[in-house]
Every structure is written in structure tokens, then in C-alpha cells.
N, C-alpha and C positions, 0 to 999 in steps of 0.2 A: 504494500500500500504506500502511496505517496502522501506525505504530510508536510505542512509548512514548517520551516526551520524553527519558528518560534515555539513549536509544540514538541521539539525534541527533548528527550530526557536521558539522564545517565542510565546506561544499561540497555539502550536500544541498539540493535544491530542495523547499521545503515549502509547504503550503497551510493557512493558519490558519482554522479553522472558527468564526470570530467576526466580528461586525460590525466594520468597519474602525476605528471610533472606540473600540472596546473593547480595543485593543492598541496598542503604541507604534510600530508599523511603518507606512510609507506605503501599503503595499498588503498584501493577504492572501496573495499569492503571491510568493515571493522566494527567492533563493539565500542560504543562511546564510554570512555572511562572517567571523564571528568567534565566539569563545566568549561574548562579550557578547550576541550575538544569541540564542544558545542559552539563556542565563540569562534573557533577557527573555521568551522563550517559556514557560519554566518559571514565571516570575513571573506570567504571565497566567492561571495556574490550570489549564492544560490537562494532561491525562494522556497523551493520544495526539494525533498530528498525521499528516496525509497527506503522504507523500513521493513525488515524481515522479522515479523513478530515471532515466528517459530524459532529464531536464533537469538532472540533478545532476552535480557535478564532484568526486567524492570517490573514494578508493581507486584512483586512476589512471585513472578514466574521464573522458571529455571530453564535455561537454554538446553535443549537436547543435543547431544553430540550428533553431528551429521553422519549419515550412513554412506556407504560406498555408492557413488553415482550409478544409476541404472545402466545396464549394458546397452550398447547400441552399435550401429555400423561404424561410428566414428572411433570406437575404441579399438578396432582391429583385434578383437579378442582371439582370433585364430592364428594370428601372426606370432611367431616365436621371437620375442624381444631379446631373450637370453638364449644364445645358441646352446642346444643340448650338449654339445661337445665340451662346453666349459665345465660342467659338473663332472663329466666323464674323465676328463684329463686331470682334474683335481684329485680324484679318488683312484686313479690308475697307479697301482703300486709298481708296475713294471717300468714306469718312466723314471729316468734320472731326474734329479732336482733341476738341472739346467733345462732339459727338454720340457719338463712340466711348467717351468716358469715361462718359457717361450710360448707355449701353447695357451697358457692362462692369459698372457698379454694379448695374444692374437685374438682370442675369443672375447676378451673384455673390450677390445676396440670395436668389434662388431656390435656388442651389446650397447655401448655408449653411443655409437653412431645411430643405431636404431632408435634409441631413446630420444636423442636430441633432434631427430627429424620431426618429432611431434610429441612433446612431453606431456601427454595426458595423464590423468590420475591412474588409469590402468597401467600404462607403460611404466610409470614411476614405481608402482607397486610391484610389477614384474621384475624390474631392474633391482629393486631392493633385495629380492630373493637371490639373484645372482651375486650381488655384492656381498651378501651374508656368507655365501660359500667361500668367496675370496678371503674375507676376514677370518673365517675359521682356519683356512689354510695358513695364513700369516701367523695366527696365534699358535699353531701347533708345529710348524715346520720352519725352523730358523734357516736351514740351508737353502730351501726354495725361495724364502723371503730375500735372502742375500742376492740371489740372481734376479728376482723380480725388481728390486730397486736399482739394479745396475745394468739391466738389459732392456729397459723400457724403450718404446718407440720415440724417436727424437725429431720427427717431422711435426712442426707446430700447427696442428689443427686443434679445434676446440675439443673434439672427442679424444684425441691422443693425449692432450694436456690433461684432460679430466681423469683419464686412467692413470697416468703417471703420478699426478698429485694424490689421487686416491690411494695408490700403493705406498707412496712415501708417507702420507699422513697417517695411515693405519699403522705402519711400521713404527713411526715415531710415538704414536699413542700407546703402542704395545710396550715400548721401553719404559714408559712412565706409569702406565695403569694396569699392567698385566695382572690378572687375578684380583683386581680391585672391584668389589661389588658396587662402588659408588659411580662407576663409569661404564656406560653401555657402548662397547667398542663397535658393535654392529650398527647402532644408530650413528655413531661418529663416522664410521666408514661411508655410509650413504651421504652424509654431509660433505665429506671430502671429495667423493666421486662427483657430486652434483654442484660443487662450489661455483662453477662457471655456467650454471644452467641459464642464467639471465642473458647470456650472449645469443641465445636463439632469437631474441628480440632486437638485436643490433644488426645493422646492415653489414653483410659479409664483405662488402667492398672496403669498409672501414677496418674491419678486423684483419683483413689480409692485405692491406695497403703496403706496398713495398717502399715506403718513404715515411718521413716524419709526419705525424698527424697534425692537422690544424687545430686551433683552440676549440672550434666548434666540434670537430671530430673527437677530440679528447673528452669534451663534456659528454658527448654521446656514449663513448666507451665507459665512462665512469658511472653511467646509469645501470650497468649490468648487475651489480650486486643487489640493488633495489628491485630490478626486474625479476631476478631469480627468487628473491624473498617473496615477492608478490605471487609468483607462480606457485610456490610451495604452499602459501596460505590459501590460494584459491582452489588448489587441488587437495587441500587438507592433508598434506604429507609432511612427514618428519616431525621430530620433537622440536620444541622451542630452541633448545641449545644447538641442535643441528642446523636449524634455519639461520641461527646467528652466524654459523660458519659461512654460509652463503652471503649474508649481509655484510659481514665485517672482515672478510679475508684480505681486503686491500687496506685496512687500517694499519698504521705503523706505530710502534712502541713510543716513538718520539712525537707523535701527533701529526706527522706529515702525510698521513694517508687519507683515504676517502671511503665512504661518502660523508662521514661526519667529523673527521679529524679527531677521533678518539685517541687517547694515549694511555700507556701503562695498563693498570688493571681495569680501566674502563672497557678495554677490549676483552671479550670472552676468551678464556684460556684456550678453548678449542679453535677459535679463529686465529689465535697466535700460532698454534701449531700449523694450521693450514697455510698461513702466510709464509712460513719457512719453506714448506714444500712447493708452494706456488712460485716463489722467486727462484728457487734452485732449478726447478724444471724449466722455467722460462730462460734461464741463463744457459742451460745445457741442451736446449733445443734449437734447431735451425729456424731462424726467423727470416722473413722477407728482406729485412734491412740490415742484418748482421749475421756473422758466422756464430755457430754454437761454441761454447767453452767446454773444455774437458772438465770432468767432475772436480778435480783438485783445484783447477783455476777458478771454477765457479765458487767453491767454498772459500778460497782465498779472497776473492773479490767481495763476497758477502762479509767476511771478517774485517777487511781493511777499509772498505768504502761504504758499507751498508749496515754495520753492526748496530747503529742507533735505531734502525728500523725494527729490530727484534729484541725479545727478552734474552739477555745474554746467557742465562742458565739453560734456556731451551735450545739456543743455537749450539751450545756445547754438546747437549744430548743428541742433537741432529747430526753433528759431525761424527760422533762416536758410533752411530748406528751403521755406518758404512764399513766398519771393520768386519772381517770375515768371522763367521760364527765358529765356536769351538767344537760344536758337534752339529749333527743334522737336524735334530728335533728336540722339542721340549717333551718331557714325560709328565 
């Protein structure tokens, strides 16, 4: 139902009929949390907005959790988002660690390419299952993990970058939180793999431009974290913490990042982990405008020229995780 903005109340779930960049909120659809939210809606120049009563929490009503969207032709439910070969190679005991790692990367690239073609709620749900299998592999098999983070694909496409950052991020989280019940590494893994989801809404000519971006193009690129956050909200996917990975992975510890210029502990710890993986993979991948760096050179550059961007203790752990494992598996 559409109501005048003067009748809005805290707890109403509203849908703003404006392009996301024409209002101060992160998404067009949200629950009004304060009188300040109502004032911001009024300041946007709107006379009326749509209110979803079924998702509102005002006048004693409780918002029901949204169910999975109904199936339909647009969901492509018969399509295999996750290649069946991914699970098979993960559990194939006849493969060496190196061969397993190569095949996991190969099939993961297919999975992420399928997902990013059209990131519907169904496709994200399907991809989460494949990512969960990869996380399980990283948690139990140190030797395969060593190969996974050292033989990633280094052609810089959004889907290859997503896989590389996913593998690096989960491995770093494993070194910090292994066996800790306070951290859901499977949920984290999905956040790392989907950190650049918002780039599906950016003109690919800008993303792949083989030259320095203009100021307008840079502003457009810097919108992708908010785009990704909004997609995950609208498809009702991921935990809040994992969505913050998507929103904050370009924030920098010294406050020089975007979209909000957060600093230090204002940045969620999970986003700080993703930031390290994101920068490292960007440096070690072939880009249209520069040659890739060798792993050692990338880490050296991060230490000597970019250390203020990262939490120092986390950077140290990131460097150490590239050491060869003492044995093949954790028991």
C-alpha cells in the first residue's frame, strides 16, 4: 500500500521509488529504525512511499521472516549452477593434492561464472552449497589448501577474482578461527566468494578498461560494494556479518577506503580479512593496464607501501599462511 510520508512510523517496512544513488539509504527496501530515517525520506522529496505491512514491525505486529521466493522460469531451476564435478573431485581420494586443487579451481570458476551471469536468490542458494564443500575441504586438508592459494587463476575477471579471494579469505579465516564455535566459516566463505557481487551492476567496459579511469568512472566503480549489499538484502541471502564483507571490503584501516571511509575497528573484522585477500589477488593478477606481480613482490609491496591500509597483526597472519604445511591434513 502507498501512504503519505507524513503517516510513516518507526517499524514500517518501506520501498523507496528512487534510484538507489538518489537517496541516502543503502538499499531501496528497508525497515524504518528511527525518526531520523523518516526525516531522510521526507528530505528526499517524496510525497508517498510503498509500505509492506507483512514485513513491518509496528503497532504490535511482528514481521514474519520471508520465505524462499516461489519457483519460476526465471530461476532456471534445472540448470546446474554448481558443476557436479566439483563435489566429485573434492571427495576423490585417488587424486593428488595438486590435481585436486587444480580441478577445484577449474570447477569453482564455472560455478562463479554461472552465478554472476544472473545472481538470483536461487542461484545464490545453489552456489552456497558448492562453496560449503570448498570450505570443508580447506578446513580438513592443509596440503590441498596450500596448492589452492598458490595455483589460482590469474586472469583478472570478476569471477576468477571472486574464486581467488574466496580461497584466500577462507584460508586466512581458518588460521584465526579454526574450531572456534563463535565463527561460522561456511557463512564467511560465501561472503568472501561473493564480495564483488555488486560488479554485475557496473558497466563491463569500465571494469575492463585498459587505461586509467576517469573520476566519473571511478565513482561508478566505487558503487559496487553498495550494489552487492543491496542484492544480498533483496534476495534475502547471507548473514549480516557476511553482507558486511561485501559492503566494507574496500574500506582501509587508515580511513582511506570506500564507501564510507571507515577506519580501524569501525570496519568489521571479516571485511578486514577480505581486504587483504582482495588486494593481494589484484596485485598478483594480470590487469589490462599493468603486469601481475609475483607473490613475494606483491607481499613486499603491501608491506612497504600499503601497510597502513591493513591491520598489521592480520597482515602478519596473511603472510604466514603461504608457508608450506607440515603435513597433508588436519585430524
